[in-house]
N, C-alpha and C positions, 0 to 999 in steps of 0.2 A: 447562546448557551451551548456548551459542549461537555458531554460526559462520556467517560470510558468505563467499561465493566470487564473485569477479568473473567475469562471463561473457566468452566469447571475443569478439574485436573485432567480428565481423560481427553480433553480437546486441546490442551496447551501445546502439544507438539505440532499442531496444525494451524491453530487460530491464535493470533496475538491478542486480540481483544474484540469485544463488541462495543459499539459507540452510538451515541445519539447527538445530533446537532439540530438546533432550531435556528435557521438562517433567515433573518429579517430581509425584506426586499430593499436592497440598496442600489438597484440597477439591474437591468436584464441580464448582463453578462457577468460571469465570475470564472476565475481561472483555477484549474486544478494543476498543481505542480507535481512533478515526479517524486516518488519516494521509493523505498525498498519493499513495498507491500502490494498485494492485490486485494481488492475489496468487492464484496457483494453488497449492492446498494439498493435499499428500499426507500422510496421517497413518498411524501404525502403533502397534499396542498396543491400548489400550482404545478403545471406541467414542467417538464425538463427536456431540453433538446440539444442536439449537437449538429452544428452546421445546417440548421433548419429541419433536421430529421428528429421527430419525437423519440425519446427513449422510454421504453416501458419500465415499469417497476415490478420486479427488481431487474437491474442490469449489472453486468460485471465490469468493474474498472480494473483492467489488467495493468501490468507494469507499463509505465510510460517512459519514453526517452526524451520527451519534450512536453511543455505545458499544453493542456487541452482547455478550450474555452467552452463552457456550457451556458445555456440560456434558459432563463425562467421569467415568468411574468408576475411573480408574487412571492410571498413567503414560502419557504420549504422547510419541512421537518424530515429528518433523515435518520434511519436506522441502518448501521453498517456492520459488516462482518469483516474485520481486517485479518487477512490470511497471509501466511508466508507464501511467497511466489512458487516455491517448490512443492507446496501442498494444495493450493487452491483447486487445481483441476482434478486432483485425486479426490478431494473432499466432495466435489460436485459430480464426479464421474464423467468429466468432459475431456476431449482431446486438448492438449496444450496449444496455446496460440500466443503470438507476440504482440497482438493488437492491444490497444488501450481499452476504450469503451467497447463493450461487446454485448450484443443482444443474444440471449440464450433461452431455449425452451427447457424448463426443468420443473420437477414437482415442488421445489422450494417456493415457487410462485404462489402456491396455495396459501402461504402465510400472509399475503398482501391484505386480505380482508380482515382477518382477526387482528393483525398489527394496526390497521387503520383504526379499528375500534379502540384499541389500547391508547394509541397516540391521541386520538380525539378526546378521550377522557383524561388525558394527562398521566396515564399509568405506564410510564416509561419502563420501570423495573419489570412490570408484567410483560411488556413487549419483548424486552431482552431475554427474559426467562423462556418465552415462547420459542424464540429463535434458537436459544441454547438447547432446549429440549429436542427440537427438530434434529439438530446435528448430532446430538448424543444418540438418538435412535436410528438415524439414517446412515451414519458413518460406517463404512464397511470394514476398515482395518486401520492399524497403526501406520505411522509414517515409516518408510524405508529407513533402516538404522543408519545407513551411509549418509543419506540426505540429512537426517536429523543431526548427526554428529558434525557434518560439514556446515550446516546452517548455524548451529550453536557456536561454532568457532568463528564464523564470519560475523555473526552478530556481536560476539564478545569483542572482536577486533574492530568493530564499526566499519568493516569493509577493507581495512588497511592490512590485508594479509595476502601474500602471494599464493597463487593457485597451488603450487607444490606444497606449501605449508597447510593449506586447507585440506588437501588430499591426505597428508600425513595425519592430521587430526582426525580424519574420518576413517583411517586405516584402509585406504584405497589407493589405487594408482590414479594419476592425473587423467589418464584416458577413460578409466571406468567412471570417475567422478563427473567428468564433462559429459559423458554419454547419459548418465542418470539425470543430470540437471537439464540437459536439452529435452530429454523425454518427459520430465515432470513439469517444466516451466516454459520451455521453448527458448530459454536464454542460457548463456554460458555463465560459468562462475565469475569470470571477469566482468561481464555485464552487470550482474547482481552486486558485486563488490563495489563497482563504480557508483551505482545508485545509492547504496548504503552510505558510502562516504560522502556523496553529495548531500544526502539528507542531514548528516551530522554537521556539515559546513553551513547549510541553510539554517538549521535550528540555532546554531551558535550565533550567527549573524542576526537572526530574528531577536534573540534575547540580549545580545551584546554587539550592537552595530558599530561600536567604537573599537572592537578588538583588532589587533594588528593582523593584517592578511598574511604577512610573511610568517608570523608566529603560528597562525591558524594552519597554514599549509604544512608547516613542519610537524605540528601536533597531530594532524590527521594523516600523515604519511604520504603527502604529495611530494613529488620530486623537488618542486620549488613553487614560488608564488605564481609563475607563469602557467605551470601545470594546473594549479587550483583554478586560475582564471579560465583556462580552456574548458576544463571539465564542468565548472559551474555554469558557464555560458551555454555549453552543450545541452544541459538539462533544463535550464531555466530561461534561456533566451537573453540573459543579461549577465554582466560581469558581477563578481561579488561586491566590488566597490559600489556599483550602481544599485545593487540590491540593498546594501547597508545604508546608502544615502536615502533611498526611498523609504526604508524603515525608520530612519531618523526623522524624516518629515512627517 
């Protein structure tokens, strides 16, 4: 079961959505594939670890540039906060970093126990409301207007927009825009655009595994099918053709 919840209006420039997943135990290992977001992850039930090292709840799943395999020994229920990568560190008041799974000490961890009670009782909407209220009260300020405009342009174009055009949409120079993105997320505009475009390709192949790869490459703004192949393999570890074949099976 997977549910997504829209954040209240004052948080929408920083948080894409809140979400809940009930993951049955289908084996100890499960793969997390890169996308264009960073997530604050609370989990309940069985433990969760990375490369043999237990992960506390909550932990931060920053931007990934390749799949990460997590391990659990049973059913997991998860409450997540899906943030835009240029806002997540500002929301938490943490220095930016390029790593994927990240352990962090933060007052938001005080939500673990009350969230556990809600999840145990099946009150998922109450759990989401609790997290939402925390960020409404704790958030210090609005997103930098340059980052907000640039991010909106990138999202609308699904990552298929040159850096110069993103800068123009944000009414900033390329140099200023790149500096702000590095300071806020640890990544360049090009890095984030690549992840957004890969996510679009992966989602299309998940829902339409029979789609023409050449047509998909053209639709998403890749130079050609070879460009799509390289970028898709870079982020997922497999070619789009192999991903589509796996999905068909």
